[in-house]
KOLGU-428623 format. One record per residue (C-alpha): residue number from 1; residue in three letters; z, y, x. Coordinates in steps of 0.2 Angstrom, whole numbers, plus 2048, in hexadecimal, padded with zeros to 3 digits. Layout:
N
- NUM|ALA|Z|Y|X
...
//
This chain:
657
- 1|MET|2EC|6C0|9AE
- 2|GLN|2E4|6CA|9BA
- 3|LEU|2D2|6D4|9B5
- 4|GLY|2C6|6D9|9C1
- 5|VAL|2B3|6E1|9C2
- 6|CYS|2A5|6DF|9CD
- 7|TYR|2A0|6ED|9D3
- 8|TYR|291|6F0|9E1
- 9|PRO|298|6FF|9EB
- 10|GLU|287|700|9F7
- 11|GLN|27D|707|9E5
- 12|TRP|289|717|9E4
- 13|PRO|28E|724|9F1
- 14|ARG|29C|722|9FC
- 15|SER|2A5|733|9F5
- 16|MET|2A5|729|9E6
- 17|TRP|2AF|719|9ED
- 18|VAL|2BF|720|9EE
- 19|ASP|2BE|726|9DF
- 20|ASP|2B8|716|9D7
- 21|ALA|2C7|70B|9DE
- 22|LYS|2D6|717|9D9
- 23|ARG|2D0|715|9C6
- 24|MET|2CD|702|9C6
- 25|ALA|2DF|700|9CD
- 26|GLU|2E6|70D|9C2
- 27|LEU|2DC|706|9B3
- 28|GLY|2E5|6F1|9B5
- 29|ILE|2DA|6EC|9C1
- 30|THR|2DC|6E0|9CE
- 31|HIS|2CE|6D6|9D6
- 32|VAL|2BA|6DD|9DA
- 33|ARG|2AA|6D4|9DE
- 34|ILE|29F|6DC|9EB
- 35|ALA|292|6DA|9F6
- 36|GLU|289|6CB|9EC
- 37|PHE|277|6D3|9EC
- 38|ALA|276|6DE|9FB
- 39|TRP|271|6D1|A0B
- 40|SER|266|6E3|A0E
- 41|ARG|273|6EE|A12
- 42|MET|27A|6E5|A1D
- 43|GLU|26A|6DB|A26
- 44|PRO|25D|6EA|A20
- 45|ARG|253|6E1|A32
- 46|ALA|253|6CD|A38
- 47|GLY|265|6CD|A41
- 48|GLU|269|6DF|A40
- 49|PHE|27A|6DE|A37
- 50|VAL|280|6EF|A31
- 51|TRP|293|6EB|A2D
- 52|GLU|29C|6FE|A2E
- 53|TRP|295|703|A1A
- 54|LEU|29E|6F1|A12
- 55|ASP|2AD|6F4|A1E
- 56|GLU|2B1|705|A15
- 57|ALA|2AF|701|A05
- 58|ILE|2BA|6F0|A09
- 59|GLU|2C6|6FB|A11
- 60|THR|2C5|708|A04
- 61|LEU|2C8|6FA|9F4
- 62|ALA|2D6|6F2|A01
- 63|ALA|2DF|700|A01
- 64|ALA|2DE|704|9EE
- 65|GLY|2E6|6F2|9EC
- 66|LEU|2DA|6EA|9E7
- 67|LYS|2D7|6D7|9EA
- 68|LEU|2C4|6D7|9EF
- 69|VAL|2B7|6C5|9EC
- 70|LEU|2A9|6C6|9F7
- 71|GLY|29A|6BD|9F3
- 72|THR|28C|6B6|9FE
- 73|PRO|27D|6C0|9FC
- 74|THR|270|6B1|9FA
- 75|ALA|268|6B4|9EA
- 76|SER|25E|6C1|9F0
- 77|PRO|257|6C3|9FF
- 78|PRO|251|6D0|A0A
- 79|LYS|23F|6D4|A06
- 80|TRP|23D|6D5|A1C
- 81|LEU|242|6C1|A1C
- 82|VAL|235|6BE|A0E
- 83|ASP|22A|6C3|A19
- 84|ALA|22C|6BD|A28
- 85|HIS|22D|6AB|A1D
- 86|PRO|223|6AA|A0B
- 87|GLU|226|699|A0A
- 88|VAL|23B|69A|A06
- 89|LEU|231|6A1|9F6
- 90|PRO|238|692|9E5
- 91|VAL|227|68C|9DC
- 92|ARG|227|68C|9CA
- 93|ALA|220|67B|9C0
- 94|ASP|211|681|9BE
- 95|GLY|20C|684|9D0
- 96|VAL|20F|69A|9D1
- 97|ARG|21C|6A0|9E0
- 98|TRP|227|6AA|9D8
- 99|ASN|225|6BD|9E0
- 100|PHE|232|6C8|9EA
- 101|GLY|238|6D5|9DF
- 102|SER|246|6D1|9D6
- 103|ARG|254|6C1|9DA
- 104|ARG|256|6AF|9DC
- 105|HIS|244|6B1|9E6
- 106|TYR|248|6A1|9F0
- 107|ASP|246|68E|9F3
- 108|ILE|256|688|9F2
- 109|SER|24C|678|9FC
- 110|SER|245|682|A0A
- 111|GLU|24E|67E|A1A
- 112|ILE|248|68E|A20
- 113|TYR|253|698|A12
- 114|ARG|263|68C|A16
- 115|ARG|261|690|A26
- 116|GLU|261|6A0|A24
- 117|CYS|271|6A1|A17
- 118|VAL|27C|699|A24
- 119|ARG|276|6A4|A2F
- 120|PHE|27A|6B5|A27
- 121|VAL|28C|6AB|A1D
- 122|THR|28F|6A7|A31
- 123|ALA|28F|6BA|A36
- 124|MET|298|6C0|A26
- 125|ALA|2A5|6B1|A26
- 126|ALA|2A8|6B6|A35
- 127|ARG|2AD|6CC|A35
- 128|TYR|2B6|6C9|A23
- 129|GLY|2BD|6B7|A22
- 130|SER|2CD|6BB|A27
- 131|ASN|2D1|6CC|A1C
- 132|PRO|2DF|6CA|A13
- 133|SER|2D8|6D5|A06
- 134|ILE|2C9|6CA|A04
- 135|VAL|2D3|6BB|9F8
- 136|ALA|2C3|6B2|9F2
- 137|TRP|2B1|6AF|9F6
- 138|GLN|2A2|6AB|9EE
- 139|THR|293|6A0|9F1
- 140|ASP|283|6A9|9ED
- 141|ASN|280|6AF|9D9
- 142|GLU|27D|6A5|9C9
- 143|LEU|274|695|9D1
- 144|GLY|263|690|9C7
- 145|CYS|263|6A0|9BB
- 146|HIS|252|6A5|9B9
- 147|ASP|24A|695|9B9
- 148|THR|249|693|9CD
- 149|VAL|24F|682|9D0
- 150|PRO|248|676|9CF
- 151|SER|239|67F|9DC
- 152|TYR|22A|671|9DB
- 153|SER|227|678|9ED
- 154|PRO|223|66E|9FF
- 155|ALA|231|66F|A05
- 156|ALA|238|668|9F4
- 157|LEU|22D|65A|9F5
- 158|LYS|233|654|A07
- 159|ARG|246|654|A03
- 160|PHE|246|64C|9F3
- 161|HIS|23A|640|9FC
- 162|ALA|24B|63D|A09
- 163|TRP|253|63D|9F9
- 164|LEU|24A|62E|9F1
- 165|GLN|24D|624|9FF
- 166|LEU|25C|626|A02
- 167|ARG|25F|621|9F1
- 168|TYR|252|612|9EF
- 169|GLU|252|60E|A00
- 170|SER|23D|605|9FE
- 171|VAL|234|60A|9F5
- 172|ASN|230|5FC|9EA
- 173|ALA|242|5FD|9E2
- 174|LEU|23C|60F|9DD
- 175|ASN|22D|608|9D7
- 176|GLU|238|5F8|9CD
- 177|ALA|247|606|9CA
- 178|TRP|23A|613|9C2
- 179|GLY|22C|603|9BA
- 180|ASN|220|60C|9C1
- 181|VAL|215|5FD|9BB
- 182|PHE|210|607|9AB
- 183|TRP|203|611|9B0
- 184|SER|1FF|60B|9BE
- 185|MET|20B|618|9C5
- 186|GLU|20F|60F|9D6
- 187|TYR|212|615|9E7
- 188|SER|211|60D|9F7
- 189|SER|21B|618|A01
- 190|PHE|229|627|9FB
- 191|ASP|21C|633|A03
- 192|ALA|211|630|9F9
- 193|ILE|21C|635|9E7
- 194|GLY|219|647|9E3
- 195|LEU|223|653|9D5
- 196|PRO|221|650|9C5
- 197|ASN|21A|65D|9C2
- 198|LEU|206|661|9B9
- 199|THR|203|652|9B4
- 200|PRO|1F7|651|9A5
- 201|THR|206|649|99B
- 202|ASP|217|644|99E
- 203|ALA|21F|640|9AE
- 204|ASN|227|631|9AE
- 205|PRO|23A|635|9A7
- 206|ILE|242|62C|9B6
- 207|HIS|237|636|9C3
- 208|LEU|23C|646|9B9
- 209|VAL|24E|642|9B5
- 210|ASP|250|63E|9CA
- 211|PHE|248|64C|9CE
- 212|ARG|252|658|9C4
- 213|ARG|263|64B|9CD
- 214|PHE|25A|64F|9DF
- 215|MET|259|662|9D7
- 216|SER|26C|664|9D3
- 217|ASP|272|65B|9E4
- 218|GLU|265|668|9EC
- 219|VAL|271|678|9E5
- 220|ALA|282|66F|9E9
- 221|SER|27E|66C|9FB
- 222|PHE|275|67E|9FC
- 223|HIS|285|683|9F5
- 224|ARG|291|679|A01
- 225|GLU|288|67E|A12
- 226|GLN|28F|68F|A0E
- 227|ILE|29F|689|A08
- 228|GLU|2A1|67D|A19
- 229|VAL|29D|690|A22
- 230|LEU|2AC|699|A17
- 231|ARG|2B9|68E|A1A
- 232|ARG|2B7|68E|A2B
- 233|HIS|2B9|69F|A2B
- 234|ALA|2C3|6A4|A1B
- 235|PRO|2D0|694|A1D
- 236|ASN|2DF|69E|A10
- 237|ALA|2D0|6A5|A04
- 238|ASP|2CA|69D|9F1
- 239|LEU|2B6|697|9F4
- 240|LEU|2AE|698|9E4
- 241|HIS|29C|69B|9D9
- 242|ASN|299|6A5|9CB
- 243|PHE|293|696|9C0
- 244|MET|289|69D|9AC
- 245|GLY|28C|698|99C
- 246|PHE|286|68B|993
- 247|PHE|278|688|9A6
- 248|THR|275|673|9A8
- 249|THR|267|675|9B7
- 250|PHE|273|66F|9C2
- 251|ASP|283|661|9C0
- 252|HIS|291|66C|9C2
- 253|TYR|2A0|65A|9C4
- 254|ARG|293|659|9D2
- 255|PHE|293|668|9D9
- 256|ALA|2A4|669|9DA
- 257|GLU|2A9|659|9E0
- 258|ASP|2B1|657|9F3
- 259|ASN|2BB|666|9F2
- 260|ALA|2AD|673|9F1
- 261|ILE|2B4|67F|9E6
- 262|ASP|2C6|684|9E5
- 263|VAL|2C4|68D|9D3
- 264|ALA|2B5|68E|9C7
- 265|ALA|2AF|69D|9C3
- 266|TRP|2A2|6A3|9B5
- 267|ASP|298|6AF|9AF
- 268|SER|29D|6B5|99B
- 269|TYR|290|6BE|98F
- 270|PRO|295|6B7|97E
- 271|ILE|28A|6C2|974
- 272|ALA|279|6BE|97F
- 273|ARG|27E|6AE|97E
- 274|THR|281|6AA|96B
- 275|GLU|272|6B5|969
- 276|SER|268|6A8|976
- 277|ILE|26B|696|973
- 278|PRO|266|68E|963
- 279|LEU|275|691|958
- 280|PRO|26E|692|947
- 281|GLU|268|6A3|941
- 282|GLU|272|6A4|934
- 283|GLN|282|6A4|942
- 284|LYS|27B|6B0|94E
- 285|ALA|27A|6BD|93D
- 286|ARG|28C|6BA|939
- 287|TYR|292|6B8|94B
- 288|ALA|285|6C9|954
- 289|ARG|291|6D6|957
- 290|THR|2A2|6C9|95B
- 291|ALA|299|6B6|965
- 292|HIS|29A|6A9|95B
- 293|PRO|2AB|6A3|95C
- 294|ASP|2AB|694|96A
- 295|VAL|29D|69B|978
- 296|SER|2A7|6A0|981
- 297|ALA|2B7|694|97E
- 298|PHE|2A9|686|97F
- 299|ASP|2A8|68C|993
- 300|HIS|2B7|68F|996
- 301|ASP|2BD|67F|993
- 302|ARG|2AF|679|99B
- 303|TYR|2B0|681|9AB
- 304|ARG|2C4|67E|9AA
- 305|SER|2C1|66C|9AF
- 306|ILE|2B4|66F|9BD
- 307|GLY|2C1|67A|9C5
- 308|ARG|2CD|66B|9C4
- 309|GLY|2D9|678|9B9
- 310|ARG|2D4|689|9C1
- 311|PHE|2C6|694|9BC
- 312|TRP|2C3|6A7|9BB
- 313|VAL|2B7|6AF|9B0
- 314|MET|2AD|6B8|9BD
- 315|GLU|2A3|6C4|9B4
- 316|GLN|2A5|6C8|9A2
- 317|GLN|29C|6D1|997
- 318|ALA|2A2|6E4|993
- 319|GLY|298|6ED|987
- 320|PRO|284|6E9|983
- 321|VAL|27C|6DE|98F
- 322|ASN|268|6E0|994
- 323|TRP|260|6CE|993
- 324|ALA|25F|6C4|983
- 325|SER|257|6C8|976
- 326|TRP|260|6D5|96C
- 327|ASN|270|6DA|974
- 328|PRO|27B|6E2|969
- 329|VAL|289|6EF|96B
- 330|PRO|29A|6E1|968
- 331|ALA|2A6|6E8|957
- 332|LYS|2B5|6EF|95D
- 333|GLY|2C1|6E4|969
- 334|MET|2B7|6D6|96D
- 335|VAL|2B6|6DB|97E
- 336|ARG|2CA|6DC|97D
- 337|LEU|2CC|6CE|975
- 338|TRP|2C2|6C1|980
- 339|ALA|2CA|6CB|98E
- 340|TYR|2DA|6BF|985
- 341|GLU|2CD|6B0|97F
- 342|ALA|2CA|6AB|994
- 343|PHE|2DD|6AB|997
- 344|ALA|2E3|6A3|987
- 345|HIS|2D7|696|98F
- 346|GLY|2DE|694|99E
- 347|ALA|2D4|6A0|9A9
- 348|GLU|2DE|6A8|9B7
- 349|LEU|2D2|6B9|9B7
- 350|VAL|2C6|6BF|9AD
- 351|SER|2BA|6CD|9B9
- 352|TYR|2AF|6D8|9AC
- 353|PHE|29C|6DD|9B4
- 354|ARG|29A|6E9|9BC
- 355|TRP|2A4|6FB|9BD
- 356|ARG|299|706|9B9
- 357|GLN|289|704|9B0
- 358|CYS|27D|706|9BA
- 359|PRO|26E|714|9B6
- 360|PHE|25E|70B|9BF
- 361|ALA|257|6FD|9C4
- 362|GLN|255|6ED|9B9
- 363|GLU|266|6F0|9B2
- 364|GLN|267|6FE|9AB
- 365|MET|26B|6F9|99B
- 366|HIS|279|6EE|99C
- 367|SER|28B|6F6|999
- 368|GLY|29A|6F8|9A8
- 369|LEU|2AA|6FC|9A4
- 370|ASN|2A4|70E|9A7
- 371|LEU|299|717|9A3
- 372|PRO|289|71F|9B1
- 373|ASN|290|72E|9AD
- 374|ASN|2A2|728|9B2
- 375|GLU|2AB|727|9A3
- 376|LEU|2B4|717|99F
- 377|SER|2A7|70E|990
- 378|PRO|2AC|709|97F
- 379|GLY|2AF|6F7|98A
- 380|GLY|2BB|6FF|998
- 381|LEU|2C8|707|989
- 382|GLU|2C6|6F5|984
- 383|VAL|2CC|6F0|996
- 384|GLN|2D9|6FC|997
- 385|GLN|2E0|6F7|988
- 386|ALA|2E4|6E7|98D
- 387|ALA|2EB|6E8|99F
- 388|ARG|2F7|6F5|999
- 389|GLU|2FC|6E7|98B
- 390|ILE|2FC|6DB|99A
- 391|ALA|307|6E5|9A3
- 392|ALA|30E|6EA|996
- 393|THR|315|6D7|993
- 394|ALA|31C|6CA|99C
- 395|SER|319|6BA|990
- 396|LEU|30A|6C2|994
- 397|SER|308|6C7|9A5
- 398|GLY|312|6B8|9AA
- 399|LEU|308|6AA|99F
- 400|GLY|30B|698|9A4
- 401|GLU|2FE|68C|9A8
- 402|PRO|2F0|685|99E
- 403|THR|2F4|67C|991
- 404|ARG|2EE|669|992
- 405|ALA|2E7|662|982
- 406|ALA|2E6|656|978
- 407|THR|2D5|654|976
- 408|ALA|2C5|651|981
- 409|ILE|2B4|652|97E
- 410|VAL|2A9|64B|98B
- 411|PHE|29B|655|992
- 412|ASP|28D|64D|99D
- 413|TYR|280|656|9AA
- 414|GLU|273|645|9A8
- 415|THR|275|642|997
- 416|GLN|26D|657|994
- 417|TRP|25F|653|9A2
- 418|MET|25A|643|998
- 419|PHE|259|649|987
- 420|GLU|251|658|990
- 421|ILE|242|64E|994
- 422|GLN|23F|640|987
- 423|ARG|247|64D|976
- 424|HIS|23E|640|96C
- 425|GLY|240|651|95E
- 426|LYS|23D|661|965
- 427|THR|24D|667|95C
- 428|PHE|259|659|965
- 429|ASP|264|664|972
- 430|TYR|271|65C|979
- 431|GLN|27C|66A|97E
- 432|MET|27B|671|96D
- 433|LEU|280|660|965
- 434|VAL|290|662|972
- 435|PHE|294|673|96D
- 436|ASP|294|66D|95A
- 437|TYR|2A1|660|95B
- 438|TYR|2A9|66C|966
- 439|GLU|2A8|67B|959
- 440|ALA|2AF|670|94C
- 441|LEU|2BC|66B|958
- 442|ARG|2C4|67C|95A
- 443|GLU|2BD|67F|945
- 444|LEU|2CE|671|944
- 445|GLY|2DB|67C|94D
- 446|LEU|2D9|66F|961
- 447|ASP|2DA|675|970
- 448|VAL|2CB|66A|979
- 449|ASP|2C8|664|98D
- 450|ILE|2B8|663|990
- 451|VAL|2B7|656|99E
- 452|SER|2AC|64B|9A7
- 453|SER|2A9|638|9A2
- 454|LYS|2AE|634|9B2
- 455|ALA|2C1|63D|9B1
- 456|ASP|2D1|639|9AE
- 457|LEU|2D2|635|99C
- 458|SER|2E1|62B|99A
- 459|SER|2EC|63B|995
- 460|TYR|2E0|640|984
- 461|ARG|2E4|636|972
- 462|LEU|2D1|63D|96D
- 463|VAL|2C5|63B|976
- 464|VAL|2B3|642|96F
- 465|VAL|2A3|63D|976
- 466|PRO|294|644|96C
- 467|SER|288|63C|977
- 468|ILE|286|634|989
- 469|ALA|276|62D|98D
- 470|VAL|27D|620|99A
- 471|ILE|28D|617|997
- 472|ASP|293|60C|9A6
- 473|GLU|2A0|600|9A8
- 474|THR|2AF|60D|9AF
- 475|LEU|2AD|618|99E
- 476|VAL|2AC|606|994
- 477|GLY|2BF|5FF|99D
- 478|GLN|2C6|612|99A
- 479|ILE|2C2|60F|988
- 480|GLU|2CA|5FE|989
- 481|ARG|2D9|605|991
- 482|SER|2DD|613|986
- 483|SER|2E4|614|976
- 484|ALA|2DC|625|972
- 485|GLN|2D0|626|963
- 486|TRP|2C0|626|969
- 487|VAL|2AE|630|962
- 488|PHE|29D|62D|96A
- 489|GLY|28E|633|962
- 490|PRO|27B|630|95C
- 491|ARG|272|62C|970
- 492|SER|282|626|976
- 493|GLY|27E|616|984
- 494|SER|26A|619|980
- 495|LYS|265|61A|990
- 496|THR|268|611|9A1
- 497|THR|269|61A|9B3
- 498|ALA|257|618|9B4
- 499|PHE|253|61E|9A6
- 500|ALA|250|610|99D
- 501|ILE|253|607|98C
- 502|PRO|264|5FA|98E
- 503|SER|25E|5E9|98F
- 504|SER|26A|5E7|980
- 505|LEU|266|5F4|977
- 506|PRO|26E|604|974
- 507|PRO|27D|609|976
- 508|GLY|27E|5FE|982
- 509|ALA|28E|5FA|98C
- 510|LEU|297|605|97E
- 511|GLN|295|5F2|974
- 512|ASN|2A3|5EC|97A
- 513|VAL|2AE|5F5|973
- 514|LEU|2A4|5F9|963
- 515|PRO|299|5EA|960
- 516|MET|289|5F3|956
- 517|GLN|275|5F7|95E
- 518|VAL|268|603|95B
- 519|LEU|259|5FC|954
- 520|GLU|24C|60B|953
- 521|VAL|250|61E|952
- 522|GLU|248|62C|949
- 523|THR|247|63F|94F
- 524|LEU|24A|648|93C
- 525|ARG|23E|658|935
- 526|PRO|246|667|92F
- 527|THR|241|65C|91C
- 528|LEU|24A|64B|91F
- 529|THR|25B|64C|91E
- 530|PRO|261|63C|919
- 531|GLN|275|63E|90C
- 532|LEU|285|638|90F
- 533|THR|296|638|909
- 534|PHE|2A4|639|917
- 535|GLY|2B5|63A|910
- 536|ASP|2B3|649|903
- 537|GLN|2A5|650|90D
- 538|GLN|296|64F|909
- 539|GLY|285|654|915
- 540|HIS|278|64B|91D
- 541|ALA|26F|648|92F
- 542|THR|265|654|93A
- 543|HIS|25A|652|94A
- 544|TRP|25D|641|94D
- 545|ARG|263|632|942
- 546|GLU|263|61E|94A
- 547|HIS|25F|610|93E
- 548|VAL|271|604|945
- 549|ARG|275|5F2|942
- 550|ALA|289|5EE|942
- 551|ASN|28F|5DE|94B
- 552|GLY|29D|5D5|94A
- 553|ASP|2AC|5DA|942
- 554|THR|2A6|5EF|945
- 555|ARG|2AA|5F9|935
- 556|VAL|29C|607|92C
- 557|ASP|2A9|614|927
- 558|ALA|298|61D|921
- 559|GLN|285|61A|91A
- 560|PHE|278|623|918
- 561|ASP|26F|626|906
- 562|ASP|261|616|90B
- 563|ALA|271|60D|912
- 564|TRP|26D|610|923
- 565|PRO|281|610|92C
- 566|ALA|286|621|92F
- 567|VAL|299|621|939
- 568|LEU|29B|60E|93F
- 569|SER|2AF|608|947
- 570|HIS|2B6|5FE|950
- 571|GLY|2C9|5FE|955
- 572|THR|2CB|611|95E
- 573|VAL|2B9|613|960
- 574|ARG|2AE|61D|953
- 575|TYR|299|61C|955
- 576|VAL|291|62C|949
- 577|ALA|282|626|947
- 578|ALA|277|636|945
- 579|TRP|278|64A|94B
- 580|LEU|283|64D|938
- 581|SER|282|65B|931
- 582|HIS|293|667|938
- 583|GLY|29C|664|928
- 584|LEU|299|651|92B
- 585|HIS|29F|653|93D
- 586|ARG|2B0|65C|93A
- 587|ALA|2B3|64C|92D
- 588|VAL|2B1|640|93A
- 589|LEU|2BC|648|946
- 590|GLU|2C8|64E|93A
- 591|GLN|2CB|63D|936
- 592|ALA|2CA|636|949
- 593|ALA|2D8|643|94F
- 594|LYS|2E5|63F|93D
- 595|GLU|2E3|62D|946
- 596|ALA|2E6|632|955
- 597|GLY|2F6|63C|951
- 598|ILE|2EF|64E|953
- 599|GLU|2F3|65D|946
- 600|THR|2E6|664|93F
- 601|GLN|2E1|674|936
- 602|LEU|2D3|67A|92F
- 603|LEU|2D3|68C|933
- 604|ALA|2CC|69C|92C
- 605|ASP|2B9|6A1|931
- 606|GLY|2B9|6A9|941
- 607|LEU|2C9|6A5|943
- 608|ARG|2CF|69D|953
- 609|VAL|2DD|697|95E
- 610|ARG|2E2|691|96F
- 611|ARG|2F2|68B|976
- 612|ARG|2F8|691|989
- 613|GLY|30C|68C|98E
- 614|ASP|316|693|97F
- 615|LEU|30B|6A0|978
- 616|THR|2FE|69B|96B
- 617|PHE|2EF|6A8|96A
- 618|ALA|2E5|6AB|95B
- 619|PHE|2D3|6B3|95B
- 620|ASN|2C9|6BA|94D
- 621|PHE|2B6|6BB|94E
- 622|GLY|2B2|6BB|93C
- 623|VAL|2AE|6CB|932
- 624|LEU|2C0|6CB|925
- 625|GLN|2CF|6CC|927
- 626|VAL|2DA|6BD|92C
- 627|GLN|2EC|6B7|92D
- 628|ALA|2F0|6AC|93F
- 629|PRO|2F6|69C|93C
- 630|ALA|308|6A3|941
- 631|PRO|31B|699|93C
- 632|VAL|322|6A7|930
- 633|ASN|331|6AB|93D
- 634|ALA|321|6AA|94D
- 635|THR|324|6BA|959
- 636|PHE|316|6C2|95F
- 637|VAL|313|6C9|971
- 638|LEU|301|6CE|96B
- 639|GLY|2FD|6D7|95A
- 640|GLN|300|6D1|94B
- 641|ARG|2FF|6C4|93E
- 642|GLN|2F0|6CA|936
- 643|LEU|2E2|6CC|93E
- 644|ALA|2CE|6D6|93B
- 645|THR|2BD|6D4|943
- 646|GLY|2C0|6D4|957
- 647|ASP|2D5|6D5|955
- 648|VAL|2DE|6C5|962
- 649|CYS|2F4|6C2|960
- 650|ALA|301|6B6|96A
- 651|TRP|310|6AE|964
- 652|LYS|31C|6A5|96C
- 653|GLY|31B|692|96A
- 654|ALA|30D|684|963
- 655|GLN|313|681|951
- 656|THR|309|686|943
- 657|ASP|308|687|931
//
């Protein structure tokens, strides 16, 4: 359990650096991220490198015993580069170019910009790659943020043509796969294909999804160009990128393939994320100061998988931030709680943004561990408390490996893209459907791994697939060889890779293990709420419902009040034919867990648990005092059984009563 902080020495007088480094070490900080926005200070004019200030900053921090994460500053190209090559600016979907004056003002498909990045990163890595104090390198910063991916530029179009030719080989094959006979959309050559924007009505959905696939590959290849340089010059350092929460612009699984990262790092802003995702207003109000109890855990569990077991929190909220619609001050204890929550889910490092609140420029309303006057902020005092607890408690400072969960949720980025392109109903949001299932599992006290559909799922006893657009034979093969319980949600198997309805009807290849067919679908306005009962739980469908037919010996386990099947099963496989109200999702999952031999326990409102090694952690995000579900004879190594809002505790052993 190590603590870090993001620091920008170029933004402060050099006279402050030594004291800052000393105070970081005294606070319990072990890692410091620097330099990811300092290109103009390192290269103020083309080819003129000024390293001395960074040399001094690195030496100062290292002298205090701090380990460094060095960021490549390619998220903010300097003005001289943009002036020399204005074509590197990204282009919005409406055809308007973004301007210089903030950050992320570059086109990820620009070969000119890519060349400049490789040139600069090579010079930077050659100078600092062998420095033993630099234990990790971060490429760029929050790739794709601010809607800068996709870019609809001439450079993107040129590279898209090459990508399409590699994928389809002939334009006739593309026309066939895209169904271009519809609306007379056939092309005579790859060069004739445009970008899928500025069309009078909907663009061809396969055109759109192939462009999303292409841009996802562009993000990955941009990162890999820097990684190749860093592997050569910094072979002993961990290489990473700082991903974002609830962010699906590119496929993170593909991004991380082939040793592209050593650690999956991500930026955790729980309260702002709770405010910005489409949660019910009642939940946003209830958790306004604590954050929804699953909003950070969701991405902890997702990025742990993407990092093959290794993940860091590169930026952790330390107080109120500046970018959500509303930005409340966290409840007392929450900054400390979020650190322990990350560690319980397997994080090796929790790094706070930022060391000191900046009194100027765009982020001056964003808090840090220190106030602008250099006094520890309320969040900074909570980090100080956590650091002291970790240092004083052997059971915390020596945590074991993350506990492998018995339950997995499959999350699929291409499904997100397909359903965004063809929502069919404006309130259907695939990621929020997955989140609803995840929340239900966590309310039942379960640990969860969030994994790719291509992962090896053989060790899990319960596999939950809230939805997946394309079901291939490989996934069906895993089901056939598995002894686990499987739960599939609506729209599963509803498309082919070419964005067409399967000829056998949905759920496509899943019919091999669950004989049934989807005959038609409907999206539900708020006044349409088909009712049903599952076990003792009553509820209704919302957002989406399917009219399905059970074939062969497939059972109908529940049906709607108009007699259409709601939950079907065959052997160990279940299918839920609608987006159900939350209590019904939980009831279905509770039954599946029971049949999988997994013990569940419905937790108190706002209470969550997570196991790591021989410790079980409990966290109270709710407004009421609750009791941790620990055995009567539990040995508490942190906190106590009674948990007020913002409290956390941990005890020996994974058993609950």
